[in-house]
N, C-alpha and C positions, 0 to 999 in steps of 0.2 A: 381363456389364459394364455400368456405374454408368454414366448417362447425364448426360451433363454439364448442370451449372444454367445456365440461360438464362432474361435478362430484356432486358423490351425494351418502348415505351410505347406503348401502343393507337392514341395520336390523331399523336405525330408519326414513328413504326415506328424513333424512336433506340434503339439495344441497348447492352447490357452485360452482363459479368460477372461486377459487384457490384448486387447487389438490398436494399443497404440503407437507400435514400431510399423518403421516403415521397413524391414530389412527381420527375417528371419536370424531370433537370439541364439540358435544352435548352429543354423547350415547357412548362414547372408544369406538367404533366398528372398527376391524381390518377390513374390509371388507366392502372397501371403491372402487367403480366404476369410472374409470377416462377413459376417450377416448373419443377422438377429433372427432368426427362425430358421434355421440350417439345419438342426438337429431333428425339426419337425419334417421335413419333405420328404418325399417319396417315389417321386414321379421321374424320369431323367429321360433325354434324349439325346445317344450317342452316336455323334456324326465325325466318321473318319476324313483329317481335313485331306483334302488336294488329292482324292485316294488311288487314281490310275497313273498319278503322273508324280504322287509319291513314292508307288514303287519302286517308278521306271528310276527316279534317282537312285535309290534304295542300290537298285541292283546294279546302276551301269552311275559309277562315284564323278566319271567324266561330265554326268550332266549337272552333277551339285548343286553349283553358281551358277548356271547358265538356266535363262525362261526354255518351259517345256511348255509345250501343247499337246497330249492325247485324242490324235480321228482319224477319218479317214481321208488322208490325198485334198488335193485343192475342191476335189468338186465336194467333200463330205463335209460337217460341219464335226465341231469341238466336243467333243466326250468330256474332257473334264481339260483344266492347265493350273498349275503349278504359279503358287499365290506374286513369282518373279514376273508373268505375265499377265496375271490378273490386274498389275499396279499397272499394266499398259493400258484399260480395258477391255482383257478376250474373255467372256465370257461362256460359261458350256452352252452348248447348243447354236450357237454362233454357225455363219457357215465361214467355212475354210479361209476361205479367200480374205476373207472381210476380217478376220482373227490378223493374217499373214500382214496386213495393208499394218496394222494398229501396232503387232510389234515381229518386225520384218529379220530381225536374229533368232528368233524362235525354233527351237527342235522340234521340230514334227515328228510324234513315235505314233506307231501303228498302234490299233489296241490289242490286249493281247487277253481275251474276255477269260482264260479258262483257267491263268496263273492270279486274275486279280480276283477271281470265284472261288480259288484253290485258296488265299490271301483271306476272304472277306470270311469262308465256312470257319479258317482257324480260329478267326476274331470273336465270329459269334458264338464259336465255344466258349472261349470263353467267357462271355455275356452269360449262358447259361450257367458258368460256375456261380455267379454270383446270385441268381436266382434265376428259375423257372417260366419266370411272366417279364417274358423276352416279343415282344411285336416286331418282326422287321419289316419295313418300309425299303428298302433296298438291298444293294449288294456291302454297302457299308455304313448302312445311320440302320437302329434301332428306339424304340420308344421301351422302356425297365418299368416296373414295378420294386422297386426293394424296401417294400412296407414289408415289418417283421424279421429282417436281415440281422436285426439290432445285434442278438445275441450269436447269431450262427457267424458273423467278420467281427466280431472284437471292435464294434463302432458303429456309429452315423452313418444311412446310407452318404451320404457326403465325402465322408472320408473314404468307404468301397471304394467311390468313383473314384476318387483324388488316385487310388491304390492301383485300379486297374488304369486308368492312364499312365502311370508310371512301366509299368511292367509291360501295358502294348510298347512302348516305343521301346523300354528295353527288349526287350523279346522278339520284338519283329520291325525294330526301326521305323515305325510308323509312327504320326499322329494324332488325339483325339481330341476334340471338341464336347464340351459339356456345358449338360443344360439342368438345371435341376428344377425343379415347382414343384406344384399342386396336383397341377393335369397335362393332358398332351399340348392343347397348344401354346402355353406359356414356356412349359418346357421343349420345346422347340425352338421358341422365339429365343431363347436364352442361349440355345448354341451355336447358333449364329452371331454372337452379340461380339465377344472378342476371337473370334478365329486370325490364325491361327493357334492350337494348344490355348483351347479358351476354358474355362471353368466360371459361368454366368448362374445365376440363382435371384429368382422371380419368388416371391413370398406373395400369400394372401394379400398380407395387407400393404405390400408393394404395387399391387399390381392395376389397379384402378386409375393413381398416379402414374404408373408407370407407361401407361396404355392412350393417356389420354391426347395425345400431342404426336402422336406416331399415324402416321398415315392408312387412311383405309386400306390399300394396295397390302399391307402388313399383314391383313386378314384372311386365311385358305381360302374361295370363294368365290372374293372381289375382284377380280382380272379386272385387263383395262376397256372393257365394255361396259363392267355395270359400275366403275370408276367414273366413266365419262356420265350414267344416268345420275348418278349421287351427287356430282357438280352441281348439275341440275337445281339442283333442291339445298344445295350450300353445303353440302357433304364431302370434306375435303379430309376432317384428322377423325379417330375412331372416336372422339369424347361428341363429336356431333351425332353421329349417330343415335348413342342416349339420349339426345334430344327431339327425336323425332320419334310422332308415333304412328304405330304399329304398320296400322294401315296405311299409312302414307310412305312407311320402310318395305310394304310391301307390293306396292307400284312400280319403286325402284327394281328389284329384290326378290321377287314372286312368292314361290313357299318356302325358301331360303330365308326369306328373313328373319324369322323367329330366331334359327341357330346362330345368325351373322350379329344379330342386336344382344345374347346372352355371352358369345362373347366380345364384343365392345366390352360389357363388366368384369372380362375372365372370369366367366362361369364356361366348363366344358364338359360332361358330365361322362365323355368318352370312356371306355374301362382298356385298359391296355389288356392285348388280345392278344396271347402264345399263339405258337404250331398258325398259322397265316395258309391254309393252304395255297400253290402256287398254278392258278389260274391257268394261265398260257407260258406256250415257250414260242419264240420266235429267233428268227435271224433274218439281216440285210445286207443289199450292198447298194451304195451312192456309184455310180459309174462316171469315168475321166471325163465322158463325154456323152452325150444323147445317145439311145439304143432306140432304132426304131425297124430291123429284121424280127422278124420272131427267130429264126433260128440263134441268133446270139443271144436275145433273152431266154431262153430255152436250155442255154448251156449253164447261164451263169443260173438260172431256178433248177437246175439239178443240184451242180454243188453247193446251191444254197440247204435243198431238200438233204442233202448228203449230211450235211453239218447238222442241221435241225434232228436226223435222225438219230445222229451220233450220241444228240446232246440228250436226247429222249433216253435213248442205250442206258447212258451213264446214271442220268437221275432214278429213272425204275419208272418213268409214266410209258402211257399210251396213247392215244387221241384219239378220240371219234370224226374229228370237224377237221379242217385244214383250211386256211386263210390265204390266199394273194394278196398283197399287199406291190399298188405301185406307186409312183409321183411321176407326171409325167413332164414335158418343159415349159410346164407352164402354173409350175409347183402343185396342180391338184392333187389333191391323193385320192387315192383310188382302193376300195377293200372288197374285194367279193371270196365268197365262203362257200366251199362244199362242205355240208354235211350228212350224219347219216350212214356212216361210214361203218364195216365191223375195227372194233378196236385193233389199232398197229402202231410202229411201230419202225417202219420199213421205208426205208427213202424212198424205195418204186413206188410203193403206193402212196405215199405224200406225192413224188412228182408225179404221178399220172394223174390225181385231183386235181393236182395247180396247175400242170399243165394247160388241163382243157379250161380252167376256168381264163389262163393265158389269152389262148387263141381265141376267146373272145374279145378279148378288149384289144389286140391288135388290128391297126388299118390305116389303110395309106396317109400318110400326112399323118399320124400320132408317133409322136417321138417319146421314151421315157429317160431320168435321168434315175432311177431309185426303183429296185425290184427290190422282196419280202416272201419270207413266206415263214405261217406258224403252226401250231397246233393249240388250238383249243379246245375245250369238251375232255379233258386230262381223264385217265382212268388209270386203271391202275396194269405195269406192264404185263400181269400173271397172266391179264383175262387176253392179250392178243397175239395175233396170229396162229393160230392152232389149224386154221383152215375146217372144212365141215366137206359134205358129199357137191355143192354146186360152189367150193373152190377149193380145190383137188393140188392147185398148183401155189399154194403158198405155202405151205411144209416148206418144200425144195429152193423158195424166196426166199426164206428164213436163212435156211442152212446156208446157202451161200453167201447172204450180207454177214452174217457171224464167222462164218471162213474169212471173209474178209477183213474185216473188224480187227478179227486176230490175227490177217496180216500185217495190219498197217499196226497195232501194238507191241509188233517186234520190229516190225524196219519202217516206221516211220509214216506219216501222212501220207505221204506222196507216193508207199508202195503200190497202190494198188488202184488205178486209176481208170473211169469208162472214157471212150473214145469224144466221146459229144463234149468232155471238158475241155479235149482237145481243139476245137474248132475256134477257129480265129475272125473275132468278129469283122466285120465288111462298117466298111468305113463311107 
């Protein structure tokens, strides 16, 4: 059955079955959405536009017309960049020194993750007001399944999503881009097509033609190494994947060949899965210059452990496993895990495990540019730090940390600090 053509204005939401106008006859806006099958699609991907940078610009009007990079110092990497900076080639995860070479006039802002997370939670709640079937991907993006919501919201999923985008812009001063399709793969691709403030649609009828001349790197799971292997068998575009026998494709892509072949035809059977569990919590820091002295690294490790503990207490998690992350001066990543702990959310306990892992990695001639600590194997905080006959001191430690937390809430994060944080790095 062919879907009815539908047309509406993304600004005033006025709709019509006649889609010949270039501007809305009601409000004059050029942002008109017209697509056959628009009424029959219900899988969406919503992505906030340059989220961190947009929040910083919103909160500081002086930054409105300036290129903004959110990131961690000259030795760090770009967390995100506004679109003015992106025009100059700045991209997320790019080393900061390289970003500043491309865009020397950029204003660099240190990330404020707690602020971004708070805004992200508020926007996420707005998504949940649309449908309970929301699958978060990160702090600022999610998949939604709006099947069966037409009567509840008095309109098609497309109208509901356009209304949502308008409300986010009005209430939060931020913009989002929307992708609407019949599966997650294509919804995600669609949301990237017209950023910022985009709204793109890919229907089942469009998908095969739309994908045909796109590069294979557009398919998630085909990275640079896989692209190189595929190019050797003449595959550079998605339509080329469709012509290669599965056995040949498996030689280049391994066990993932069948899944990637299906995506090439626009087939993605994955369902939108709500309430994805948090699997880990972590924090890290990149140093302004490489550190090799154990005492310097230990001081940073304590601060990270304290910060990780605070996040776990706020979110109601405890952990039975601590991960130490290091990156040396040759950019080699090292990950070490201490597991089998009694459930804890205390900074002291996290730090003790992490410092033992750190001691094993520190040796003459070894220098590090990054250190991080994470909590994995998460569990509910109600089971944590109760102590037993073999661990009688844990209750006092917990009481002490909670007292410190109370003082920090009242007087600020710097109100109470351990002496270890006052060490001056040896250069």
